[in-house]
N, CA, C and O atoms as a DFTB+ gen file, in Angstrom:
356 C
 N C O
     1  1      96.907     112.238      81.037
     2  2      97.142     113.437      81.802
     3  2      98.630     113.529      82.107
     4  3      99.154     112.798      82.948
     5  1      99.276     114.406      81.434
     6  2     100.715     114.543      81.578
     7  2     101.107     115.092      82.948
     8  3     102.148     114.721      83.489
     9  1     100.293     115.960      83.501
    10  2     100.600     116.570      84.780
    11  2     100.634     115.567      85.921
    12  3     101.484     115.666      86.807
    13  1      99.717     114.598      85.911
    14  2      99.688     113.616      86.994
    15  2     100.904     112.705      86.957
    16  3     101.366     112.265      88.011
    17  1     101.439     112.406      85.773
    18  2     102.657     111.611      85.672
    19  2     103.829     112.352      86.302
    20  3     104.661     111.741      86.974
    21  1     103.900     113.648      86.092
    22  2     104.966     114.456      86.654
    23  2     104.870     114.474      88.179
    24  3     105.889     114.398      88.867
    25  1     103.657     114.574      88.705
    26  2     103.457     114.570      90.151
    27  2     103.891     113.220      90.726
    28  3     104.558     113.181      91.760
    29  1     103.527     112.119      90.076
    30  2     103.907     110.787      90.552
    31  2     105.415     110.622      90.557
    32  3     105.981     110.091      91.513
    33  1     106.068     111.071      89.499
    34  2     107.522     110.968      89.416
    35  2     108.179     111.807      90.495
    36  3     109.155     111.373      91.107
    37  1     107.657     113.010      90.740
    38  2     108.206     113.878      91.776
    39  2     108.035     113.250      93.148
    40  3     108.940     113.318      93.980
    41  1     106.888     112.641      93.390
    42  2     106.645     111.972      94.667
    43  2     107.663     110.863      94.881
    44  3     108.231     110.747      95.967
    45  1     107.897     110.056      93.873
    46  2     108.842     108.956      93.994
    47  2     110.260     109.462      94.243
    48  3     111.022     108.821      94.967
    49  1     110.622     110.591      93.661
    50  2     111.950     111.138      93.857
    51  2     112.125     111.735      95.249
    52  3     113.209     111.648      95.825
    53  1     111.080     112.334      95.790
    54  2     111.163     113.011      97.072
    55  2     110.951     112.040      98.234
    56  3     111.617     112.150      99.263
    57  1     110.043     111.110      98.076
    58  2     109.689     110.191      99.153
    59  2     110.699     109.054      99.240
    60  3     110.908     108.327      98.268
    61  1     111.326     108.900     100.407
    62  2     112.299     107.835     100.611
    63  2     111.633     106.482     100.812
    64  3     112.160     105.458     100.376
    65  1     110.493     106.471     101.460
    66  2     109.835     105.221     101.791
    67  2     108.503     105.123     101.055
    68  3     107.462     105.512     101.584
    69  1     108.544     104.606      99.844
    70  2     107.344     104.437      99.037
    71  2     106.561     103.255      99.605
    72  3     107.144     102.197      99.841
    73  1     105.264     103.406      99.829
    74  2     104.473     102.296     100.354
    75  2     104.553     101.074      99.433
    76  3     104.682     101.209      98.216
    77  1     104.476      99.897     100.023
    78  2     104.605      98.642      99.286
    79  2     103.334      97.802      99.442
    80  3     102.566      97.958     100.392
    81  1     103.146      96.910      98.475
    82  2     102.090      95.916      98.520
    83  2     102.746      94.553      98.423
    84  3     103.599      94.335      97.563
    85  1     102.358      93.635      99.294
    86  2     102.897      92.278      99.278
    87  2     101.902      91.378      98.562
    88  3     100.725      91.327      98.918
    89  1     102.393      90.659      97.537
    90  2     101.554      89.786      96.731
    91  2     102.052      88.351      96.873
    92  3     103.228      88.067      96.644
    93  1     101.153      87.456      97.251
    94  2     101.452      86.032      97.343
    95  2     101.092      85.398      96.007
    96  3      99.948      85.499      95.565
    97  1     102.053      84.745      95.358
    98  2     101.802      84.157      94.044
    99  2     101.689      82.642      94.070
   100  3     101.074      82.061      93.177
   101  1     102.271      81.982      95.079
   102  2     102.185      80.530      95.199
   103  2     102.343      80.161      96.669
   104  3     103.277      80.612      97.331
   105  1     101.428      79.339      97.175
   106  2     101.485      78.969      98.589
   107  2     102.498      77.868      98.870
   108  3     102.838      77.628     100.029
   109  1     102.981      77.201      97.844
   110  2     103.987      76.159      98.039
   111  2     103.384      74.885      98.603
   112  3     102.162      74.739      98.658
   113  1     104.242      73.962      99.022
   114  2     103.762      72.646      99.473
   115  2     103.173      72.629     100.883
   116  3     102.498      71.670     101.257
   117  1     103.423      73.682     101.670
   118  2     102.948      73.702     103.061
   119  2     101.892      74.787     103.253
   120  3     102.126      75.785     103.935
   121  1     100.729      74.578     102.643
   122  2      99.667      75.585     102.665
   123  2      99.181      75.889     104.074
   124  3      98.840      77.034     104.371
   125  1      99.143      74.892     104.945
   126  2      98.660      75.115     106.306
   127  2      99.576      76.081     107.052
   128  3      99.098      76.940     107.793
   129  1     100.879      75.947     106.862
   130  2     101.816      76.881     107.503
   131  2     101.633      78.294     106.970
   132  3     101.739      79.262     107.722
   133  1     101.361      78.415     105.681
   134  2     101.137      79.745     105.086
   135  2      99.876      80.369     105.666
   136  3      99.865      81.559     105.980
   137  1      98.813      79.582     105.814
   138  2      97.571      80.091     106.405
   139  2      97.825      80.575     107.829
   140  3      97.359      81.649     108.210
   141  1      98.559      79.792     108.616
   142  2      98.877      80.191     109.996
   143  2      99.710      81.470     110.022
   144  3      99.474      82.356     110.844
   145  1     100.683      81.559     109.118
   146  2     101.527      82.753     109.036
   147  2     100.695      83.985     108.679
   148  3     100.844      85.037     109.300
   149  1      99.830      83.855     107.691
   150  2      98.976      84.980     107.284
   151  2      98.067      85.409     108.432
   152  3      97.883      86.602     108.672
   153  1      97.511      84.453     109.124
   154  2      96.629      84.776     110.248
   155  2      97.389      85.519     111.337
   156  3      96.896      86.508     111.880
   157  1      98.579      85.047     111.653
   158  2      99.392      85.664     112.712
   159  2      99.843      87.071     112.317
   160  3      99.805      87.984     113.142
   161  1     100.266      87.254     111.076
   162  2     100.837      88.537     110.648
   163  2      99.794      89.571     110.220
   164  3     100.038      90.770     110.352
   165  1      98.632      89.134     109.707
   166  2      97.652      90.095     109.211
   167  2      96.476      90.301     110.152
   168  3      95.800      91.328     110.088
   169  1      96.227      89.326     111.029
   170  2      95.084      89.430     111.922
   171  2      93.767      89.037     111.264
   172  3      92.704      89.198     111.863
   173  1      93.826      88.525     110.045
   174  2      92.613      88.096     109.349
   175  2      92.118      86.782     109.938
   176  3      92.870      86.065     110.598
   177  1      90.854      86.474     109.696
   178  2      90.298      85.222     110.194
   179  2      90.921      84.038     109.461
   180  3      91.469      84.181     108.368
   181  1      90.826      82.883     110.078
   182  2      91.344      81.660     109.474
   183  2      90.670      81.398     108.130
   184  3      91.332      81.028     107.160
   185  1      89.368      81.589     108.076
   186  2      88.622      81.387     106.832
   187  2      89.113      82.335     105.737
   188  3      89.303      81.919     104.595
   189  1      89.313      83.585     106.078
   190  2      89.773      84.571     105.099
   191  2      91.165      84.220     104.585
   192  3      91.434      84.348     103.391
   193  1      92.046      83.782     105.470
   194  2      93.395      83.390     105.059
   195  2      93.359      82.194     104.123
   196  3      94.101      82.151     103.142
   197  1      92.494      81.214     104.421
   198  2      92.355      80.050     103.547
   199  2      91.827      80.460     102.179
   200  3      92.272      79.933     101.159
   201  1      90.885      81.394     102.148
   202  2      90.332      81.830     100.865
   203  2      91.357      82.637     100.060
   204  3      91.336      82.609      98.830
   205  1      92.252      83.355     100.745
   206  2      93.302      84.094     100.044
   207  2      94.233      83.156      99.283
   208  3      94.577      83.424      98.132
   209  1      94.640      82.068      99.914
   210  2      95.591      81.187      99.237
   211  2      94.923      80.298      98.192
   212  3      95.608      79.669      97.385
   213  1      93.601      80.244      98.201
   214  2      92.921      79.450      97.174
   215  2      92.704      80.247      95.889
   216  3      92.378      79.664      94.855
   217  1      92.878      81.551      95.934
   218  2      92.677      82.412      94.763
   219  2      93.921      83.255      94.523
   220  3      93.912      84.467      94.739
   221  1      94.985      82.609      94.077
   222  2      96.262      83.298      93.856
   223  2      96.361      83.844      92.454
   224  3      95.774      83.253      91.547
   225  1      97.060      84.925      92.216
   226  2      97.810      85.739      93.172
   227  2      96.872      86.555      94.067
   228  3      95.792      86.969      93.647
   229  1      97.304      86.770      95.291
   230  2      96.498      87.481      96.272
   231  2      97.322      88.576      96.941
   232  3      98.488      88.377      97.282
   233  1      96.701      89.721      97.121
   234  2      97.344      90.820      97.834
   235  2      97.203      90.557      99.327
   236  3      96.095      90.420      99.845
   237  1      98.331      90.491     100.004
   238  2      98.348      90.162     101.425
   239  2      98.358      91.425     102.279
   240  3      97.557      91.554     103.204
   241  1      99.257      92.353     101.977
   242  2      99.353      93.628     102.685
   243  2      99.375      94.760     101.671
   244  3      99.962      94.628     100.597
   245  1      98.734      95.874     102.013
   246  2      98.717      97.048     101.138
   247  2      99.254      98.253     101.895
   248  3      99.027      98.403     103.096
   249  1      99.965      99.103     101.180
   250  2     100.447     100.379     101.715
   251  2     101.215     100.235     103.030
   252  3     100.929     100.923     104.009
   253  1     102.183      99.339     103.032
   254  2     103.018      99.146     104.215
   255  2     104.426      99.650     103.915
   256  3     104.825      99.713     102.752
   257  1     105.187     100.011     104.956
   258  2     106.568     100.446     104.737
   259  2     107.415      99.306     104.161
   260  3     107.068      98.131     104.280
   261  1     108.520      99.679     103.543
   262  2     109.393      98.703     102.891
   263  2     109.897      97.641     103.860
   264  3     109.990      96.470     103.492
   265  1     110.226      98.030     105.095
   266  2     110.739      97.061     106.067
   267  2     109.706      95.985     106.375
   268  3     110.041      94.805     106.473
   269  1     108.446      96.395     106.529
   270  2     107.366      95.448     106.830
   271  2     107.153      94.513     105.645
   272  3     107.001      93.304     105.822
   273  1     107.141      95.074     104.438
   274  2     106.941      94.265     103.235
   275  2     108.076      93.267     103.050
   276  3     107.836      92.103     102.728
   277  1     109.300      93.714     103.251
   278  2     110.458      92.830     103.106
   279  2     110.420      91.708     104.131
   280  3     110.712      90.557     103.805
   281  1     110.065      92.034     105.358
   282  2     109.980      91.018     106.406
   283  2     108.896      89.987     106.095
   284  3     109.091      88.791     106.311
   285  1     107.756      90.452     105.590
   286  2     106.666      89.539     105.260
   287  2     107.058      88.605     104.119
   288  3     106.797      87.403     104.177
   289  1     107.679      89.154     103.091
   290  2     108.123      88.340     101.957
   291  2     109.147      87.307     102.424
   292  3     109.097      86.153     101.999
   293  1     110.063      87.707     103.283
   294  2     111.077      86.774     103.795
   295  2     110.427      85.641     104.594
   296  3     110.820      84.482     104.460
   297  1     109.440      85.971     105.421
   298  2     108.746      84.928     106.192
   299  2     107.996      83.970     105.277
   300  3     108.009      82.758     105.494
   301  1     107.343      84.515     104.255
   302  2     106.627      83.659     103.304
   303  2     107.587      82.741     102.560
   304  3     107.300      81.559     102.368
   305  1     108.726      83.284     102.142
   306  2     109.735      82.460     101.457
   307  2     110.262      81.368     102.382
   308  3     110.457      80.234     101.943
   309  1     110.494      81.687     103.648
   310  2     110.994      80.707     104.609
   311  2     109.988      79.576     104.828
   312  3     110.375      78.446     105.124
   313  1     108.708      79.881     104.683
   314  2     107.660      78.870     104.852
   315  2     107.399      78.098     103.564
   316  3     106.559      77.198     103.547
   317  1     108.106      78.435     102.484
   318  2     107.972      77.699     101.235
   319  2     107.071      78.337     100.191
   320  3     106.806      77.733      99.151
   321  1     106.601      79.542     100.450
   322  2     105.713      80.226      99.505
   323  2     106.521      81.116      98.557
   324  3     107.701      81.388      98.781
   325  1     105.859      81.551      97.510
   326  2     106.444      82.510      96.579
   327  2     105.668      83.814      96.698
   328  3     104.447      83.834      96.539
   329  1     106.379      84.903      96.980
   330  2     105.740      86.214      97.139
   331  2     106.727      87.297      96.744
   332  3     107.933      87.063      96.660
   333  1     106.194      88.479      96.505
   334  2     107.042      89.622      96.199
   335  2     106.372      90.899      96.684
   336  3     105.162      90.945      96.908
   337  1     107.195      91.938      96.840
   338  2     106.705      93.260      97.249
   339  2     106.785      94.196      96.058
   340  3     107.799      94.245      95.362
   341  1     105.714      94.936      95.829
   342  2     105.649      95.901      94.729
   343  2     105.547      97.308      95.311
   344  3     104.884      97.525      96.325
   345  1     106.198      98.242      94.670
   346  2     106.064      99.651      95.073
   347  2     104.733     100.183      94.564
   348  3     104.381      99.972      93.403
   349  1     103.993     100.872      95.425
   350  2     102.737     101.482      95.011
   351  2     103.029     102.726      94.199
   352  3     104.009     103.431      94.440
   353  1     102.170     102.983      93.238
   354  2     102.380     104.167      92.404
   355  2     101.191     105.064      92.464
   356  3     101.179     106.116      91.825
């Protein structure tokens, strides 16, 4: 559908703050700290956070502003994890 591609491109050009998704790709050597961080930042249960890091890559946050995504990625990196933020399309 050629028309939908044009709409998506127009949206990206007009919208300054494209929603982001944060993806955790590696929990690193300190998995317990990552679980605590995820619980504190997402509000998910401890069990859910543990299950997220056991099945990587895992989507941590969806449709968040760029500032929130960048802050989350920075916190994950500081705790020893590998993560990145992707622009939603």
